[in-house]
N, C-alpha and C positions, 0 to 999 in steps of 0.2 A: 504493499500499500504506499502511496506517496506520503512524503513528510507533511505536505499541507493539502488539505482538500476541502471541498465545500462541505459544511456540516448540515446532514439532512435531518429533518423532522421525522422521528421514527415512533412517535406515540403522543397523544394529546389527552387531556382531561378537561371535563366540563365541571367546575365547582359550583355547587347549588346549594342554597339555604334550604331548599325543599325538593330533595332528590327525586321523591315520587313524582311530584309535579313536573319537573324538568324531563324526567324519563318518560313520562306520557306525551309531553310537548315534542320531544326529539323523535320519538318513535313515530308519532303521527305525522309530523312534518316533513320527515325524510325517509320514511318506511324503514328505519333503522330497527334491527333486533336488539333490544337492551336487556341485559341480563338482570338478575335478582340480587339482592344482598346489599351490603354496606358499599361496596365498590361494584358498580353496575357495569360489566364489560360490554363493549360495542365492537363488534367484528368489522373486518373491512367491508366496504360497499362494493357493489357490483362494478367491476372495472378498475377497481383501486388495487394496489400492490397489497397482497395478504399480509405482509409484515407491518403495515401502518394501521393500528388499531387505536381505540380510545376507550374511555369509561367516564362514567358520571359519578361523582362521590359527594357526599355531604361536606360542607363547609361553612364556616363563619362568614364567608363572603361569596359573592358571585363573580365568576370569572373564567377564562379560559387559559390553561397551561399547556404550553408547548414542551415536549420532551424531545431535546436535540442531541444527537449522537456527537460526541467529540473524540479525538484520537488520544489525547493525554489529559486526564481529568484535572490533575494537580496544576498543570500549565494553564488550562482554561479557567480554573478558580482564580489563579494570580491574575490572569488577563482581565478577568471581569472587574476585579477590585481596581486595577490600573486605569481602567475606562470608566470608573465611577459607579460602578455596580456593588452590590452587596452579596456576600455569601451568606445564606440563610440556613442551609442544612449541610453539614459536613458529609463526606462521602460515606455510603454505607453499601454493603453487599447485599443482593437480593438472591432469594433462592433460584431464581432463574439463571444465574450466572453473570449478571451485569452489576455494575457498580453505578450508583446514582448519587448527585448531589443537587442541592437547590441553590438558586440565585435569584436576585431580582435586578432587573434592569435599572437605570438611573431614574426612571419615572415610577418604580415600584412594582412593575409586572413581574410576576412569577414564572421562571423557567427552570426546568429540570434538565441537568446535564446527565448524559447517559454514555458511560464507557463500557464497550462489549469486549 
């Protein structure tokens, strides 16, 4: 893999104050199959790459969070701070084999960095 490459969006989430209501809305609006439970998985849509999926989860705020793949997580966290962003969650390993960390851009938008 090249030393520098475009960072793709690999996942997304919709944060909802009322996850049940938002699940019903997005299911009806876009014909999405929305799962049950606290984190309500949404599979790839027709014609979309199967690796780009999302979910709806309860949150104290409403918003959309992008999960963006990076080559080197530590370097990306340092770069975020250099550019005026904030590291909100330190790296943690997920059972799926990826490591994630949370940042906010200079305007407070949440982004999750994914190192695979």
